[in-house]
N, C-alpha and C positions, 0 to 999 in steps of 0.2 A: 423270954419264952423261946424254946427251940421248936422247929417244925421238922417233922419227918415226912418224907414222901413214901407212902405205903405202896402205891401202885402207879406206874407210868406205863401204859400200854396203848398200842395202836389198835383201834377197832376196825372192823370191816368198812371199807369205803374211805379209808384214810383219816377218819376221825380219831382224835387223841382223847384219852381219858386220863385225868390226873386226880388222884385222891390224896389230900393233904390233911394231916391231923397233928395237933400239938403232942409233944412227948419227948422223953429223954432217951428212950431206947433206939438203937439203930434200926433203920427201916428193914422190914422183912420183905425179901424179894419173892415175887410169885414164882412158882415152879415152872410155869410155862406162860406164854402170852395168853392173855384173857381176851376172848372175843364174845360178841353178842350171842353167837350161836356156835355150836360145834362144827368143826370142819367136816364137810360132806365130801368124801372122795368116792364118788360113784360115776361110772362112765354113762353119760346121758346122751352121747352122740350129737353134741351141739354143732359139730362141724370140724373143719380143718383148722388146725392151729399151727402157725409158724412160730417157732421158738428160736430166737436169734441171740446167741451168747457171745458174739464177738463182732468187731467192726470189719472183719474180713472173712473170706471163705477159703478154706484149704490151708495147706502149709507150704512154706517156701517163700516166694516173693510177697512181701507185704503189699506192695503197690498193685500187683496182679490180684491178690486176694480181695482188696477193696473194690477193684473194678468188677470182679466176678460177683461179689455180693450185691453191688448196685444193679448189675445186669439181672441177677436172680430176682430182685424186688421188682424191677421194671417188667420182667417177663410175666409176672402175675397179673399185670394189667391186661394182657392179651389172653389170659387163661379163661376158659368158660367157667370153671369152678374157682371162686374166690375164697380166700381164707376167711374164717369166722373172726379170728383175732390174730394179731401179731404181737408177741411179747418180746421186748428187748431187755436183756440183762447184761451185766458186766460191761465190757467195752462196746457191746452192741448198742447201748443207749446213745452213743455218739451219732448213730445214723439218724436218730429222730431229733438231733440237736444241731450238730455242727456241719454235717455233710449235705450241702445244698442239693446235690443230684439225688441223693437218697430221700431227702425231705420232700422233694417234688413228686417222686414216685409214691411215697407214703400218703401225701395229701390226696393224690388221685385215687389211691386205694380206699382211703377214708371216705371220699365222696361216693364211692361205690358200695359203702356200707361195712367196710372192714374196720374193726375196732383196733386201734393202735395203743398199746400199753407199754410203759417204760418203768422199770424198777426204780423206786424213789431212793433206796439206799445206794444203788449204783450211781444215780445222777449226783447225789451228794458226795460220794467218794471221789468222783472225777471233777467236782466243783462245777457241775452243770445244773444245779438245782433250779435255777431261774432261766435256763436256756432251752427248755423243751419247745420245739416249734410245731410239732404235730402230735396228736393223741393226748393221752392223759397219764398221770403218774399212778402207779399201783404199788402194792406191797406183796410180800411173800405169801401171805394168806390167800390173796386173790390169785396169785400165780399158781399155787398148788391146786386150788379149786378149779382153775381153768385147765390145767394139765389133766386133772381127773375127769373133767366133763367133756373134753374134746373127743371126737370120734376118731381122729387121726392127728398125730403130731409129726411135723417135719422140722428138722433142725439141720440147716446146712453147716457142715463142719469144714 
């Protein structure tokens, strides 16, 4: 008996759904990721979102860029307004895994109620799937929802 995987998709909250059925025909791929509910992209003003897509800030010196980004994160500890969430994508996920100084600042922000989210695909790409030291793993579905819901998005470049 052959088994075909008909649907392998990630549901909201990181839950995986696998549908398997016997058959001879090749599996039919879904046209788009299936989710429990449709993506709602409406600005709800939930708060300030920090969207960090790299492990350094600015262009030029890599060493300086890493210092600047650590300083950027630490500065939020002294800010009256705290971010609602911080999302790390691409090499930015290294800040929530490998960078001890950044992890310390992120832990303090988390204690103050800031939600720290790291892209699961990005963690896996860099071989850091089991290395997350602060926050939780998220997926693109939640990242898009968060971007839509934020009142303001800041992304240090």
